[in-house]
C-alpha positions in Angstrom: -12.9 -14.6 1.4 -12.6 -10.9 2.4 -15.9 -9.1 2.3 -16.9 -5.6 3.3 -20.6 -4.8 3.9 -21.3 -8.0 1.9 -19.2 -6.9 -1.0 -16.2 -8.7 -2.4 -13.1 -6.9 -3.7 -14.2 -7.4 -7.3 -17.7 -6.1 -6.7 -18.8 -2.6 -7.9 -18.7 -0.1 -5.0 -16.2 -2.2 -2.9 -13.3 0.3 -3.2 -15.5 3.3 -2.2 -16.8 1.4 0.9 -13.2 0.3 1.7 -12.0 3.9 1.5 -14.9 5.1 3.7 -14.1 2.4 6.3 -10.4 3.0 6.4 -11.2 6.7 6.8 -13.5 6.0 9.7 -11.0 3.8 11.5 -7.9 5.9 10.9 -9.3 9.4 10.8 -7.5 10.1 7.5 -9.4 11.9 4.7 -10.8 9.8 1.9 -8.7 11.8 -0.6 -5.5 10.8 1.2 -6.5 7.1 1.1 -7.4 7.4 -2.6 -3.7 8.3 -3.2 -2.6 4.9 -2.1 -3.4 3.5 -5.5 -5.8 1.0 -7.0 -5.2 -1.7 -4.4 -5.2 0.7 -1.4 -1.7 -0.3 -0.4 0.4 1.7 2.1 3.7 1.2 3.8 2.9 3.5 6.6 3.5 1.6 9.8 1.1 3.5 12.0 -1.7 3.2 9.6 -1.2 -0.6 9.4 -1.1 -0.7 13.2 -4.4 1.3 13.5 -6.0 -1.1 11.0 -4.7 -4.1 13.0 -6.2 -2.7 16.2 -9.5 -2.1 14.5 -9.5 -5.6 13.2 -8.7 -7.0 16.7 -11.6 -4.9 18.1 -13.9 -6.3 15.5 -12.7 -9.9 16.2 -13.2 -9.4 19.9 -16.7 -8.0 19.4 -17.7 -11.0 17.2 -16.3 -13.4 19.7 -18.1 -11.9 22.7 -21.4 -11.7 20.7 -21.0 -15.4 19.7 -20.3 -16.6 23.2 -22.1 -14.1 25.4 -24.5 -16.8 26.5 -21.6 -18.5 28.2 -20.4 -15.4 30.1 -21.6 -14.9 33.7 -24.2 -12.3 34.3 -22.7 -9.4 36.1 -24.6 -6.4 37.5 -22.3 -3.6 36.7 -23.8 -1.3 39.2 -22.9 -3.7 42.1 -19.3 -3.8 41.0 -18.7 -0.1 41.1 -17.1 1.2 44.3 -18.1 4.6 45.4 -15.4 7.3 45.3 -14.9 9.3 48.5 -14.4 12.8 47.2 -13.8 14.2 50.8 -10.1 14.6 51.5 -8.7 12.9 54.6 -7.6 16.2 56.2 -11.0 17.8 56.1 -12.9 17.7 59.4 
């Protein structure tokens, strides 16, 4: 069952939270999203893609958080190579 901040689609306040979340993910104004209608449906391909990408990012975050105990410990500082800002032709 789809939930948003612990709310189900039939719960009071769900639509307003959904509009705020879609606005946050897409950068669209809440007023534009309200124009999509009662069920917040859009045929706009780029909006649907943005929402898909946001969903994938959320899924990846949940996966990493769930299994982070299995990931190797990496010291990020040791993996960064210093950049030589001195051009080769300088003496």
